[in-house]
mmCIF file of the N, C-alpha and C atoms, coordinates in Angstrom:
data_MODEL
# 
_entry.id   MODEL 
# 
loop_
_atom_site.group_PDB 
_atom_site.id 
_atom_site.type_symbol 
_atom_site.label_atom_id 
_atom_site.label_alt_id 
_atom_site.label_comp_id 
_atom_site.label_asym_id 
_atom_site.label_entity_id 
_atom_site.label_seq_id 
_atom_site.pdbx_PDB_ins_code 
_atom_site.Cartn_x 
_atom_site.Cartn_y 
_atom_site.Cartn_z 
_atom_site.occupancy 
_atom_site.B_iso_or_equiv 
_atom_site.pdbx_formal_charge 
_atom_site.auth_seq_id 
_atom_site.auth_comp_id 
_atom_site.auth_asym_id 
_atom_site.auth_atom_id 
_atom_site.pdbx_PDB_model_num 
ATOM 1   N N  . MET A 1 1  ? -100.895 -11.873 41.154 1.00 0.00 ? 1  MET A N  1 
ATOM 2   C CA . MET A 1 1  ? -101.679 -12.242 42.321 1.00 0.00 ? 1  MET A CA 1 
ATOM 3   C C  . MET A 1 1  ? -103.052 -12.714 41.844 1.00 0.00 ? 1  MET A C  1 
ATOM 4   N N  . ILE A 1 2  ? -103.536 -13.764 42.486 1.00 0.00 ? 2  ILE A N  1 
ATOM 5   C CA . ILE A 1 2  ? -104.844 -14.284 42.111 1.00 0.00 ? 2  ILE A CA 1 
ATOM 6   C C  . ILE A 1 2  ? -105.924 -13.658 42.985 1.00 0.00 ? 2  ILE A C  1 
ATOM 7   N N  . LYS A 1 3  ? -107.134 -13.632 42.434 1.00 0.00 ? 3  LYS A N  1 
ATOM 8   C CA . LYS A 1 3  ? -108.292 -13.152 43.182 1.00 0.00 ? 3  LYS A CA 1 
ATOM 9   C C  . LYS A 1 3  ? -109.056 -14.374 43.670 1.00 0.00 ? 3  LYS A C  1 
ATOM 10  N N  . VAL A 1 4  ? -109.471 -14.327 44.925 1.00 0.00 ? 4  VAL A N  1 
ATOM 11  C CA . VAL A 1 4  ? -110.229 -15.429 45.513 1.00 0.00 ? 4  VAL A CA 1 
ATOM 12  C C  . VAL A 1 4  ? -111.522 -14.851 46.065 1.00 0.00 ? 4  VAL A C  1 
ATOM 13  N N  . TYR A 1 5  ? -112.641 -15.242 45.451 1.00 0.00 ? 5  TYR A N  1 
ATOM 14  C CA . TYR A 1 5  ? -113.946 -14.812 45.948 1.00 0.00 ? 5  TYR A CA 1 
ATOM 15  C C  . TYR A 1 5  ? -114.338 -15.750 47.074 1.00 0.00 ? 5  TYR A C  1 
ATOM 16  N N  . CYS A 1 6  ? -114.621 -15.189 48.240 1.00 0.00 ? 6  CYS A N  1 
ATOM 17  C CA . CYS A 1 6  ? -114.910 -15.992 49.430 1.00 0.00 ? 6  CYS A CA 1 
ATOM 18  C C  . CYS A 1 6  ? -116.135 -15.487 50.181 1.00 0.00 ? 6  CYS A C  1 
ATOM 19  N N  . TYR A 1 7  ? -116.692 -16.410 50.914 1.00 0.00 ? 7  TYR A N  1 
ATOM 20  C CA . TYR A 1 7  ? -117.729 -16.110 51.895 1.00 0.00 ? 7  TYR A CA 1 
ATOM 21  C C  . TYR A 1 7  ? -117.134 -16.517 53.234 1.00 0.00 ? 7  TYR A C  1 
ATOM 22  N N  . ASP A 1 8  ? -117.017 -15.583 54.145 1.00 0.00 ? 8  ASP A N  1 
ATOM 23  C CA . ASP A 1 8  ? -116.293 -15.808 55.397 1.00 0.00 ? 8  ASP A CA 1 
ATOM 24  C C  . ASP A 1 8  ? -116.790 -16.999 56.215 1.00 0.00 ? 8  ASP A C  1 
ATOM 25  N N  . ARG A 1 9  ? -118.054 -17.345 56.105 1.00 0.00 ? 9  ARG A N  1 
ATOM 26  C CA . ARG A 1 9  ? -118.593 -18.443 56.908 1.00 0.00 ? 9  ARG A CA 1 
ATOM 27  C C  . ARG A 1 9  ? -118.544 -19.788 56.165 1.00 0.00 ? 9  ARG A C  1 
ATOM 28  N N  . CYS A 1 10 ? -117.941 -19.805 55.000 1.00 0.00 ? 10 CYS A N  1 
ATOM 29  C CA . CYS A 1 10 ? -117.877 -21.023 54.182 1.00 0.00 ? 10 CYS A CA 1 
ATOM 30  C C  . CYS A 1 10 ? -116.642 -21.843 54.561 1.00 0.00 ? 10 CYS A C  1 
ATOM 31  N N  . SER A 1 11 ? -116.846 -23.083 54.957 1.00 0.00 ? 11 SER A N  1 
ATOM 32  C CA . SER A 1 11 ? -115.722 -23.929 55.368 1.00 0.00 ? 11 SER A CA 1 
ATOM 33  C C  . SER A 1 11 ? -114.823 -24.268 54.184 1.00 0.00 ? 11 SER A C  1 
ATOM 34  N N  . THR A 1 12 ? -115.386 -24.421 53.007 1.00 0.00 ? 12 THR A N  1 
ATOM 35  C CA . THR A 1 12 ? -114.578 -24.700 51.820 1.00 0.00 ? 12 THR A CA 1 
ATOM 36  C C  . THR A 1 12 ? -113.673 -23.512 51.498 1.00 0.00 ? 12 THR A C  1 
ATOM 37  N N  . CYS A 1 13 ? -114.213 -22.310 51.628 1.00 0.00 ? 13 CYS A N  1 
ATOM 38  C CA . CYS A 1 13 ? -113.407 -21.102 51.399 1.00 0.00 ? 13 CYS A CA 1 
ATOM 39  C C  . CYS A 1 13 ? -112.263 -21.029 52.412 1.00 0.00 ? 13 CYS A C  1 
ATOM 40  N N  . LYS A 1 14 ? -112.567 -21.323 53.658 1.00 0.00 ? 14 LYS A N  1 
ATOM 41  C CA . LYS A 1 14 ? -111.540 -21.287 54.707 1.00 0.00 ? 14 LYS A CA 1 
ATOM 42  C C  . LYS A 1 14 ? -110.421 -22.288 54.406 1.00 0.00 ? 14 LYS A C  1 
ATOM 43  N N  . LYS A 1 15 ? -110.803 -23.471 53.941 1.00 0.00 ? 15 LYS A N  1 
ATOM 44  C CA . LYS A 1 15 ? -109.811 -24.492 53.607 1.00 0.00 ? 15 LYS A CA 1 
ATOM 45  C C  . LYS A 1 15 ? -108.955 -24.047 52.424 1.00 0.00 ? 15 LYS A C  1 
ATOM 46  N N  . ALA A 1 16 ? -109.582 -23.442 51.435 1.00 0.00 ? 16 ALA A N  1 
ATOM 47  C CA . ALA A 1 16 ? -108.840 -22.976 50.261 1.00 0.00 ? 16 ALA A CA 1 
ATOM 48  C C  . ALA A 1 16 ? -107.834 -21.897 50.647 1.00 0.00 ? 16 ALA A C  1 
ATOM 49  N N  . LEU A 1 17 ? -108.256 -20.956 51.476 1.00 0.00 ? 17 LEU A N  1 
ATOM 50  C CA . LEU A 1 17 ? -107.350 -19.893 51.913 1.00 0.00 ? 17 LEU A CA 1 
ATOM 51  C C  . LEU A 1 17 ? -106.217 -20.454 52.768 1.00 0.00 ? 17 LEU A C  1 
ATOM 52  N N  . ALA A 1 18 ? -106.512 -21.428 53.616 1.00 0.00 ? 18 ALA A N  1 
ATOM 53  C CA . ALA A 1 18 ? -105.477 -22.049 54.437 1.00 0.00 ? 18 ALA A CA 1 
ATOM 54  C C  . ALA A 1 18 ? -104.454 -22.767 53.550 1.00 0.00 ? 18 ALA A C  1 
ATOM 55  N N  . TRP A 1 19 ? -104.939 -23.417 52.494 1.00 0.00 ? 19 TRP A N  1 
ATOM 56  C CA . TRP A 1 19 ? -104.032 -24.099 51.575 1.00 0.00 ? 19 TRP A CA 1 
ATOM 57  C C  . TRP A 1 19 ? -103.131 -23.089 50.872 1.00 0.00 ? 19 TRP A C  1 
ATOM 58  N N  . LEU A 1 20 ? -103.728 -22.003 50.381 1.00 0.00 ? 20 LEU A N  1 
ATOM 59  C CA . LEU A 1 20 ? -102.931 -20.952 49.727 1.00 0.00 ? 20 LEU A CA 1 
ATOM 60  C C  . LEU A 1 20 ? -101.893 -20.387 50.694 1.00 0.00 ? 20 LEU A C  1 
ATOM 61  N N  . ASP A 1 21 ? -102.304 -20.134 51.927 1.00 0.00 ? 21 ASP A N  1 
ATOM 62  C CA . ASP A 1 21 ? -101.383 -19.614 52.942 1.00 0.00 ? 21 ASP A CA 1 
ATOM 63  C C  . ASP A 1 21 ? -100.237 -20.603 53.201 1.00 0.00 ? 21 ASP A C  1 
ATOM 64  N N  . SER A 1 22 ? -100.567 -21.887 53.286 1.00 0.00 ? 22 SER A N  1 
ATOM 65  C CA . SER A 1 22 ? -99.541  -22.896 53.572 1.00 0.00 ? 22 SER A CA 1 
ATOM 66  C C  . SER A 1 22 ? -98.519  -23.005 52.445 1.00 0.00 ? 22 SER A C  1 
ATOM 67  N N  . LYS A 1 23 ? -98.955  -22.689 51.231 1.00 0.00 ? 23 LYS A N  1 
ATOM 68  C CA . LYS A 1 23 ? -98.066  -22.730 50.063 1.00 0.00 ? 23 LYS A CA 1 
ATOM 69  C C  . LYS A 1 23 ? -97.417  -21.376 49.791 1.00 0.00 ? 23 LYS A C  1 
ATOM 70  N N  . LYS A 1 24 ? -97.738  -20.413 50.667 1.00 0.00 ? 24 LYS A N  1 
ATOM 71  C CA . LYS A 1 24 ? -97.217  -19.047 50.533 1.00 0.00 ? 24 LYS A CA 1 
ATOM 72  C C  . LYS A 1 24 ? -97.560  -18.427 49.171 1.00 0.00 ? 24 LYS A C  1 
ATOM 73  N N  . ILE A 1 25 ? -98.780  -18.697 48.738 1.00 0.00 ? 25 ILE A N  1 
ATOM 74  C CA . ILE A 1 25 ? -99.293  -18.128 47.494 1.00 0.00 ? 25 ILE A CA 1 
ATOM 75  C C  . ILE A 1 25 ? -100.069 -16.867 47.851 1.00 0.00 ? 25 ILE A C  1 
ATOM 76  N N  . SER A 1 26 ? -99.671  -15.755 47.256 1.00 0.00 ? 26 SER A N  1 
ATOM 77  C CA . SER A 1 26 ? -100.364 -14.504 47.570 1.00 0.00 ? 26 SER A CA 1 
ATOM 78  C C  . SER A 1 26 ? -101.672 -14.428 46.795 1.00 0.00 ? 26 SER A C  1 
ATOM 79  N N  . TYR A 1 27 ? -102.645 -13.799 47.413 1.00 0.00 ? 27 TYR A N  1 
ATOM 80  C CA . TYR A 1 27 ? -103.967 -13.687 46.803 1.00 0.00 ? 27 TYR A CA 1 
ATOM 81  C C  . TYR A 1 27 ? -104.653 -12.433 47.320 1.00 0.00 ? 27 TYR A C  1 
ATOM 82  N N  . GLU A 1 28 ? -105.635 -12.024 46.559 1.00 0.00 ? 28 GLU A N  1 
ATOM 83  C CA . GLU A 1 28 ? -106.517 -10.933 46.976 1.00 0.00 ? 28 GLU A CA 1 
ATOM 84  C C  . GLU A 1 28 ? -107.851 -11.565 47.337 1.00 0.00 ? 28 GLU A C  1 
ATOM 85  N N  . LYS A 1 29 ? -108.236 -11.457 48.594 1.00 0.00 ? 29 LYS A N  1 
ATOM 86  C CA . LYS A 1 29 ? -109.507 -12.028 49.062 1.00 0.00 ? 29 LYS A CA 1 
ATOM 87  C C  . LYS A 1 29 ? -110.624 -11.024 48.795 1.00 0.00 ? 29 LYS A C  1 
ATOM 88  N N  . ILE A 1 30 ? -111.671 -11.496 48.135 1.00 0.00 ? 30 ILE A N  1 
ATOM 89  C CA . ILE A 1 30 ? -112.810 -10.645 47.792 1.00 0.00 ? 30 ILE A CA 1 
ATOM 90  C C  . ILE A 1 30 ? -114.062 -11.239 48.426 1.00 0.00 ? 30 ILE A C  1 
ATOM 91  N N  . ASP A 1 31 ? -114.792 -10.431 49.167 1.00 0.00 ? 31 ASP A N  1 
ATOM 92  C CA . ASP A 1 31 ? -116.039 -10.874 49.807 1.00 0.00 ? 31 ASP A CA 1 
ATOM 93  C C  . ASP A 1 31 ? -117.113 -11.003 48.733 1.00 0.00 ? 31 ASP A C  1 
ATOM 94  N N  . ILE A 1 32 ? -117.503 -12.221 48.451 1.00 0.00 ? 32 ILE A N  1 
ATOM 95  C CA . ILE A 1 32 ? -118.450 -12.471 47.359 1.00 0.00 ? 32 ILE A CA 1 
ATOM 96  C C  . ILE A 1 32 ? -119.844 -11.913 47.653 1.00 0.00 ? 32 ILE A C  1 
ATOM 97  N N  . LYS A 1 33 ? -120.181 -11.761 48.926 1.00 0.00 ? 33 LYS A N  1 
ATOM 98  C CA . LYS A 1 33 ? -121.495 -11.182 49.255 1.00 0.00 ? 33 LYS A CA 1 
ATOM 99  C C  . LYS A 1 33 ? -121.518 -9.680  48.984 1.00 0.00 ? 33 LYS A C  1 
ATOM 100 N N  . GLY A 1 34 ? -120.403 -9.020  49.216 1.00 0.00 ? 34 GLY A N  1 
ATOM 101 C CA . GLY A 1 34 ? -120.352 -7.573  49.042 1.00 0.00 ? 34 GLY A CA 1 
ATOM 102 C C  . GLY A 1 34 ? -119.869 -7.130  47.676 1.00 0.00 ? 34 GLY A C  1 
ATOM 103 N N  . ASP A 1 35 ? -119.157 -8.004  46.982 1.00 0.00 ? 35 ASP A N  1 
ATOM 104 C CA . ASP A 1 35 ? -118.559 -7.647  45.697 1.00 0.00 ? 35 ASP A CA 1 
ATOM 105 C C  . ASP A 1 35 ? -118.737 -8.810  44.727 1.00 0.00 ? 35 ASP A C  1 
ATOM 106 N N  . HIS A 1 36 ? -119.963 -8.944  44.211 1.00 0.00 ? 36 HIS A N  1 
ATOM 107 C CA . HIS A 1 36 ? -120.278 -10.042 43.294 1.00 0.00 ? 36 HIS A CA 1 
ATOM 108 C C  . HIS A 1 36 ? -119.497 -9.901  41.987 1.00 0.00 ? 36 HIS A C  1 
ATOM 109 N N  . PRO A 1 37 ? -119.015 -11.013 41.449 1.00 0.00 ? 37 PRO A N  1 
ATOM 110 C CA . PRO A 1 37 ? -118.415 -10.942 40.113 1.00 0.00 ? 37 PRO A CA 1 
ATOM 111 C C  . PRO A 1 37 ? -119.514 -10.632 39.091 1.00 0.00 ? 37 PRO A C  1 
ATOM 112 N N  . ASP A 1 38 ? -119.154 -9.865  38.082 1.00 0.00 ? 38 ASP A N  1 
ATOM 113 C CA . ASP A 1 38 ? -120.149 -9.548  37.050 1.00 0.00 ? 38 ASP A CA 1 
ATOM 114 C C  . ASP A 1 38 ? -120.313 -10.734 36.101 1.00 0.00 ? 38 ASP A C  1 
ATOM 115 N N  . GLU A 1 39 ? -121.276 -10.622 35.205 1.00 0.00 ? 39 GLU A N  1 
ATOM 116 C CA . GLU A 1 39 ? -121.586 -11.733 34.309 1.00 0.00 ? 39 GLU A CA 1 
ATOM 117 C C  . GLU A 1 39 ? -120.397 -12.097 33.425 1.00 0.00 ? 39 GLU A C  1 
ATOM 118 N N  . ALA A 1 40 ? -119.683 -11.101 32.916 1.00 0.00 ? 40 ALA A N  1 
ATOM 119 C CA . ALA A 1 40 ? -118.530 -11.370 32.056 1.00 0.00 ? 40 ALA A CA 1 
ATOM 120 C C  . ALA A 1 40 ? -117.453 -12.145 32.821 1.00 0.00 ? 40 ALA A C  1 
ATOM 121 N N  . SER A 1 41 ? -117.224 -11.768 34.069 1.00 0.00 ? 41 SER A N  1 
ATOM 122 C CA . SER A 1 41 ? -116.241 -12.489 34.888 1.00 0.00 ? 41 SER A CA 1 
ATOM 123 C C  . SER A 1 41 ? -116.688 -13.920 35.138 1.00 0.00 ? 41 SER A C  1 
ATOM 124 N N  . LEU A 1 42 ? -117.966 -14.100 35.461 1.00 0.00 ? 42 LEU A N  1 
ATOM 125 C CA . LEU A 1 42 ? -118.478 -15.453 35.691 1.00 0.00 ? 42 LEU A CA 1 
ATOM 126 C C  . LEU A 1 42 ? -118.318 -16.324 34.450 1.00 0.00 ? 42 LEU A C  1 
ATOM 127 N N  . ARG A 1 43 ? -118.596 -15.743 33.297 1.00 0.00 ? 43 ARG A N  1 
ATOM 128 C CA . ARG A 1 43 ? -118.440 -16.494 32.045 1.00 0.00 ? 43 ARG A CA 1 
ATOM 129 C C  . ARG A 1 43 ? -116.982 -16.907 31.848 1.00 0.00 ? 43 ARG A C  1 
ATOM 130 N N  . ALA A 1 44 ? -116.066 -16.002 32.155 1.00 0.00 ? 44 ALA A N  1 
ATOM 131 C CA . ALA A 1 44 ? -114.635 -16.308 32.018 1.00 0.00 ? 44 ALA A CA 1 
ATOM 132 C C  . ALA A 1 44 ? -114.222 -17.389 33.017 1.00 0.00 ? 44 ALA A C  1 
ATOM 133 N N  . PHE A 1 45 ? -114.670 -17.287 34.276 1.00 0.00 ? 45 PHE A N  1 
ATOM 134 C CA . PHE A 1 45 ? -114.353 -18.295 35.290 1.00 0.00 ? 45 PHE A CA 1 
ATOM 135 C C  . PHE A 1 45 ? -114.873 -19.671 34.852 1.00 0.00 ? 45 PHE A C  1 
ATOM 136 N N  . HIS A 1 46 ? -116.099 -19.672 34.357 1.00 0.00 ? 46 HIS A N  1 
ATOM 137 C CA . HIS A 1 46 ? -116.729 -20.921 33.928 1.00 0.00 ? 46 HIS A CA 1 
ATOM 138 C C  . HIS A 1 46 ? -115.926 -21.554 32.796 1.00 0.00 ? 46 HIS A C  1 
ATOM 139 N N  . LYS A 1 47 ? -115.554 -20.755 31.826 1.00 0.00 ? 47 LYS A N  1 
ATOM 140 C CA . LYS A 1 47 ? -114.807 -21.266 30.673 1.00 0.00 ? 47 LYS A CA 1 
ATOM 141 C C  . LYS A 1 47 ? -113.458 -21.841 31.108 1.00 0.00 ? 47 LYS A C  1 
ATOM 142 N N  . LYS A 1 48 ? -112.748 -21.126 31.962 1.00 0.00 ? 48 LYS A N  1 
ATOM 143 C CA . LYS A 1 48 ? -111.434 -21.579 32.425 1.00 0.00 ? 48 LYS A CA 1 
ATOM 144 C C  . LYS A 1 48 ? -111.531 -22.830 33.297 1.00 0.00 ? 48 LYS A C  1 
ATOM 145 N N  . SER A 1 49 ? -112.598 -22.947 34.059 1.00 0.00 ? 49 SER A N  1 
ATOM 146 C CA . SER A 1 49 ? -112.709 -24.039 35.031 1.00 0.00 ? 49 SER A CA 1 
ATOM 147 C C  . SER A 1 49 ? -112.982 -25.395 34.383 1.00 0.00 ? 49 SER A C  1 
ATOM 148 N N  . GLY A 1 50 ? -113.748 -25.399 33.305 1.00 0.00 ? 50 GLY A N  1 
ATOM 149 C CA . GLY A 1 50 ? -114.156 -26.661 32.704 1.00 0.00 ? 50 GLY A CA 1 
ATOM 150 C C  . GLY A 1 50 ? -115.229 -27.384 33.503 1.00 0.00 ? 50 GLY A C  1 
ATOM 151 N N  . LEU A 1 51 ? -115.737 -26.718 34.535 1.00 0.00 ? 51 LEU A N  1 
ATOM 152 C CA . LEU A 1 51 ? -116.763 -27.317 35.396 1.00 0.00 ? 51 LEU A CA 1 
ATOM 153 C C  . LEU A 1 51 ? -118.156 -27.049 34.846 1.00 0.00 ? 51 LEU A C  1 
ATOM 154 N N  . PRO A 1 52 ? -119.129 -27.874 35.209 1.00 0.00 ? 52 PRO A N  1 
ATOM 155 C CA . PRO A 1 52 ? -120.519 -27.572 34.841 1.00 0.00 ? 52 PRO A CA 1 
ATOM 156 C C  . PRO A 1 52 ? -120.940 -26.257 35.516 1.00 0.00 ? 52 PRO A C  1 
ATOM 157 N N  . LEU A 1 53 ? -121.769 -25.503 34.845 1.00 0.00 ? 53 LEU A N  1 
ATOM 158 C CA . LEU A 1 53 ? -122.206 -24.206 35.364 1.00 0.00 ? 53 LEU A CA 1 
ATOM 159 C C  . LEU A 1 53 ? -122.902 -24.333 36.716 1.00 0.00 ? 53 LEU A C  1 
ATOM 160 N N  . LYS A 1 54 ? -123.607 -25.421 36.942 1.00 0.00 ? 54 LYS A N  1 
ATOM 161 C CA . LYS A 1 54 ? -124.319 -25.587 38.218 1.00 0.00 ? 54 LYS A CA 1 
ATOM 162 C C  . LYS A 1 54 ? -123.377 -25.592 39.417 1.00 0.00 ? 54 LYS A C  1 
ATOM 163 N N  . ARG A 1 55 ? -122.092 -25.874 39.198 1.00 0.00 ? 55 ARG A N  1 
ATOM 164 C CA . ARG A 1 55 ? -121.122 -25.870 40.296 1.00 0.00 ? 55 ARG A CA 1 
ATOM 165 C C  . ARG A 1 55 ? -120.836 -24.465 40.812 1.00 0.00 ? 55 ARG A C  1 
ATOM 166 N N  . PHE A 1 56 ? -121.267 -23.456 40.083 1.00 0.00 ? 56 PHE A N  1 
ATOM 167 C CA . PHE A 1 56 ? -121.038 -22.075 40.495 1.00 0.00 ? 56 PHE A CA 1 
ATOM 168 C C  . PHE A 1 56 ? -122.152 -21.542 41.393 1.00 0.00 ? 56 PHE A C  1 
ATOM 169 N N  . PHE A 1 57 ? -123.146 -22.364 41.661 1.00 0.00 ? 57 PHE A N  1 
ATOM 170 C CA . PHE A 1 57 ? -124.245 -21.968 42.533 1.00 0.00 ? 57 PHE A CA 1 
ATOM 171 C C  . PHE A 1 57 ? -124.008 -22.503 43.934 1.00 0.00 ? 57 PHE A C  1 
ATOM 172 N N  . ASN A 1 58 ? -124.327 -21.681 44.937 1.00 0.00 ? 58 ASN A N  1 
ATOM 173 C CA . ASN A 1 58 ? -124.213 -22.094 46.333 1.00 0.00 ? 58 ASN A CA 1 
ATOM 174 C C  . ASN A 1 58 ? -125.471 -22.881 46.691 1.00 0.00 ? 58 ASN A C  1 
ATOM 175 N N  . THR A 1 59 ? -125.378 -24.174 46.523 1.00 0.00 ? 59 THR A N  1 
ATOM 176 C CA . THR A 1 59 ? -126.551 -25.024 46.754 1.00 0.00 ? 59 THR A CA 1 
ATOM 177 C C  . THR A 1 59 ? -126.939 -25.113 48.228 1.00 0.00 ? 59 THR A C  1 
ATOM 178 N N  . SER A 1 60 ? -126.084 -24.623 49.108 1.00 0.00 ? 60 SER A N  1 
ATOM 179 C CA . SER A 1 60 ? -126.404 -24.603 50.544 1.00 0.00 ? 60 SER A CA 1 
ATOM 180 C C  . SER A 1 60 ? -126.996 -23.271 50.973 1.00 0.00 ? 60 SER A C  1 
ATOM 181 N N  . GLY A 1 61 ? -127.003 -22.306 50.076 1.00 0.00 ? 61 GLY A N  1 
ATOM 182 C CA . GLY A 1 61 ? -127.457 -20.968 50.422 1.00 0.00 ? 61 GLY A CA 1 
ATOM 183 C C  . GLY A 1 61 ? -128.963 -20.835 50.505 1.00 0.00 ? 61 GLY A C  1 
ATOM 184 N N  . MET A 1 62 ? -129.386 -19.854 51.296 1.00 0.00 ? 62 MET A N  1 
ATOM 185 C CA . MET A 1 62 ? -130.824 -19.622 51.482 1.00 0.00 ? 62 MET A CA 1 
ATOM 186 C C  . MET A 1 62 ? -131.512 -19.230 50.172 1.00 0.00 ? 62 MET A C  1 
ATOM 187 N N  . LEU A 1 63 ? -130.881 -18.348 49.396 1.00 0.00 ? 63 LEU A N  1 
ATOM 188 C CA . LEU A 1 63 ? -131.507 -17.905 48.148 1.00 0.00 ? 63 LEU A CA 1 
ATOM 189 C C  . LEU A 1 63 ? -131.707 -19.065 47.176 1.00 0.00 ? 63 LEU A C  1 
ATOM 190 N N  . TYR A 1 64 ? -130.732 -19.955 47.144 1.00 0.00 ? 64 TYR A N  1 
ATOM 191 C CA . TYR A 1 64 ? -130.841 -21.130 46.282 1.00 0.00 ? 64 TYR A CA 1 
ATOM 192 C C  . TYR A 1 64 ? -132.064 -21.956 46.677 1.00 0.00 ? 64 TYR A C  1 
ATOM 193 N N  . ARG A 1 65 ? -132.195 -22.170 47.976 1.00 0.00 ? 65 ARG A N  1 
ATOM 194 C CA . ARG A 1 65 ? -133.319 -22.975 48.464 1.00 0.00 ? 65 ARG A CA 1 
ATOM 195 C C  . ARG A 1 65 ? -134.646 -22.236 48.355 1.00 0.00 ? 65 ARG A C  1 
ATOM 196 N N  . GLU A 1 66 ? -134.661 -20.959 48.746 1.00 0.00 ? 66 GLU A N  1 
ATOM 197 C CA . GLU A 1 66 ? -135.905 -20.179 48.702 1.00 0.00 ? 66 GLU A CA 1 
ATOM 198 C C  . GLU A 1 66 ? -136.457 -20.076 47.283 1.00 0.00 ? 66 GLU A C  1 
ATOM 199 N N  . ASN A 1 67 ? -135.552 -19.960 46.310 1.00 0.00 ? 67 ASN A N  1 
ATOM 200 C CA . ASN A 1 67 ? -135.983 -19.834 44.913 1.00 0.00 ? 67 ASN A CA 1 
ATOM 201 C C  . ASN A 1 67 ? -136.117 -21.179 44.206 1.00 0.00 ? 67 ASN A C  1 
ATOM 202 N N  . GLN A 1 68 ? -135.957 -22.251 44.969 1.00 0.00 ? 68 GLN A N  1 
ATOM 203 C CA . GLN A 1 68 ? -136.084 -23.619 44.454 1.00 0.00 ? 68 GLN A CA 1 
ATOM 204 C C  . GLN A 1 68 ? -135.287 -23.814 43.159 1.00 0.00 ? 68 GLN A C  1 
ATOM 205 N N  . LEU A 1 69 ? -134.047 -23.336 43.195 1.00 0.00 ? 69 LEU A N  1 
ATOM 206 C CA . LEU A 1 69 ? -133.221 -23.396 41.995 1.00 0.00 ? 69 LEU A CA 1 
ATOM 207 C C  . LEU A 1 69 ? -132.852 -24.815 41.589 1.00 0.00 ? 69 LEU A C  1 
ATOM 208 N N  . SER A 1 70 ? -132.857 -25.740 42.541 1.00 0.00 ? 70 SER A N  1 
ATOM 209 C CA . SER A 1 70 ? -132.553 -27.128 42.171 1.00 0.00 ? 70 SER A CA 1 
ATOM 210 C C  . SER A 1 70 ? -133.570 -27.654 41.162 1.00 0.00 ? 70 SER A C  1 
ATOM 211 N N  . LYS A 1 71 ? -134.794 -27.146 41.222 1.00 0.00 ? 71 LYS A N  1 
ATOM 212 C CA . LYS A 1 71 ? -135.843 -27.557 40.289 1.00 0.00 ? 71 LYS A CA 1 
ATOM 213 C C  . LYS A 1 71 ? -135.822 -26.716 39.012 1.00 0.00 ? 71 LYS A C  1 
ATOM 214 N N  . LYS A 1 72 ? -135.401 -25.461 39.116 1.00 0.00 ? 72 LYS A N  1 
ATOM 215 C CA . LYS A 1 72 ? -135.467 -24.535 37.988 1.00 0.00 ? 72 LYS A CA 1 
ATOM 216 C C  . LYS A 1 72 ? -134.248 -24.583 37.067 1.00 0.00 ? 72 LYS A C  1 
ATOM 217 N N  . LEU A 1 73 ? -133.058 -24.768 37.639 1.00 0.00 ? 73 LEU A N  1 
ATOM 218 C CA . LEU A 1 73 ? -131.836 -24.700 36.835 1.00 0.00 ? 73 LEU A CA 1 
ATOM 219 C C  . LEU A 1 73 ? -131.800 -25.666 35.658 1.00 0.00 ? 73 LEU A C  1 
ATOM 220 N N  . PRO A 1 74 ? -132.241 -26.922 35.827 1.00 0.00 ? 74 PRO A N  1 
ATOM 221 C CA . PRO A 1 74 ? -132.144 -27.851 34.696 1.00 0.00 ? 74 PRO A CA 1 
ATOM 222 C C  . PRO A 1 74 ? -132.887 -27.403 33.441 1.00 0.00 ? 74 PRO A C  1 
ATOM 223 N N  . SER A 1 75 ? -133.941 -26.622 33.610 1.00 0.00 ? 75 SER A N  1 
ATOM 224 C CA . SER A 1 75 ? -134.711 -26.188 32.436 1.00 0.00 ? 75 SER A CA 1 
ATOM 225 C C  . SER A 1 75 ? -134.312 -24.788 31.951 1.00 0.00 ? 75 SER A C  1 
ATOM 226 N N  . MET A 1 76 ? -133.345 -24.175 32.610 1.00 0.00 ? 76 MET A N  1 
ATOM 227 C CA . MET A 1 76 ? -132.907 -22.834 32.224 1.00 0.00 ? 76 MET A CA 1 
ATOM 228 C C  . MET A 1 76 ? -131.733 -22.917 31.253 1.00 0.00 ? 76 MET A C  1 
ATOM 229 N N  . SER A 1 77 ? -131.661 -21.947 30.353 1.00 0.00 ? 77 SER A N  1 
ATOM 230 C CA . SER A 1 77 ? -130.521 -21.868 29.449 1.00 0.00 ? 77 SER A CA 1 
ATOM 231 C C  . SER A 1 77 ? -129.302 -21.364 30.227 1.00 0.00 ? 77 SER A C  1 
ATOM 232 N N  . GLU A 1 78 ? -128.121 -21.531 29.641 1.00 0.00 ? 78 GLU A N  1 
ATOM 233 C CA . GLU A 1 78 ? -126.917 -21.011 30.288 1.00 0.00 ? 78 GLU A CA 1 
ATOM 234 C C  . GLU A 1 78 ? -127.006 -19.495 30.441 1.00 0.00 ? 78 GLU A C  1 
ATOM 235 N N  . ASP A 1 79 ? -127.533 -18.808 29.445 1.00 0.00 ? 79 ASP A N  1 
ATOM 236 C CA . ASP A 1 79 ? -127.665 -17.350 29.536 1.00 0.00 ? 79 ASP A CA 1 
ATOM 237 C C  . ASP A 1 79 ? -128.531 -16.958 30.725 1.00 0.00 ? 79 ASP A C  1 
ATOM 238 N N  . GLN A 1 80 ? -129.625 -17.665 30.927 1.00 0.00 ? 80 GLN A N  1 
ATOM 239 C CA . GLN A 1 80 ? -130.504 -17.372 32.064 1.00 0.00 ? 80 GLN A CA 1 
ATOM 240 C C  . GLN A 1 80 ? -129.795 -17.639 33.387 1.00 0.00 ? 80 GLN A C  1 
ATOM 241 N N  . GLN A 1 81 ? -129.026 -18.707 33.434 1.00 0.00 ? 81 GLN A N  1 
ATOM 242 C CA . GLN A 1 81 ? -128.292 -19.036 34.654 1.00 0.00 ? 81 GLN A CA 1 
ATOM 243 C C  . GLN A 1 81 ? -127.226 -17.983 34.967 1.00 0.00 ? 81 GLN A C  1 
ATOM 244 N N  . PHE A 1 82 ? -126.526 -17.517 33.947 1.00 0.00 ? 82 PHE A N  1 
ATOM 245 C CA . PHE A 1 82 ? -125.513 -16.492 34.171 1.00 0.00 ? 82 PHE A CA 1 
ATOM 246 C C  . PHE A 1 82 ? -126.142 -15.195 34.674 1.00 0.00 ? 82 PHE A C  1 
ATOM 247 N N  . LYS A 1 83 ? -127.340 -14.891 34.219 1.00 0.00 ? 83 LYS A N  1 
ATOM 248 C CA . LYS A 1 83 ? -128.005 -13.660 34.652 1.00 0.00 ? 83 LYS A CA 1 
ATOM 249 C C  . LYS A 1 83 ? -128.403 -13.712 36.119 1.00 0.00 ? 83 LYS A C  1 
ATOM 250 N N  . LEU A 1 84 ? -128.631 -14.931 36.639 1.00 0.00 ? 84 LEU A N  1 
ATOM 251 C CA . LEU A 1 84 ? -128.954 -15.075 38.062 1.00 0.00 ? 84 LEU A CA 1 
ATOM 252 C C  . LEU A 1 84 ? -127.817 -14.588 38.909 1.00 0.00 ? 84 LEU A C  1 
# 
């Protein structure tokens, strides 16, 4: 069974879960706000995904905007980004 970290109000998360349901793929839904993945898990997800690390940030979220991460992330090391 796969683990799916979701935010209930996220439309992308809802679409992903609907797709999994339509394919009858079983999953464990994890509330990302209440149960954050640890740094080791994030590193593993990042490595497996092949995506840029910035794709793991919720650019629509309040914390992202309040902390002006769009300006800060480019000058941060990957280690610093993972610690966020």
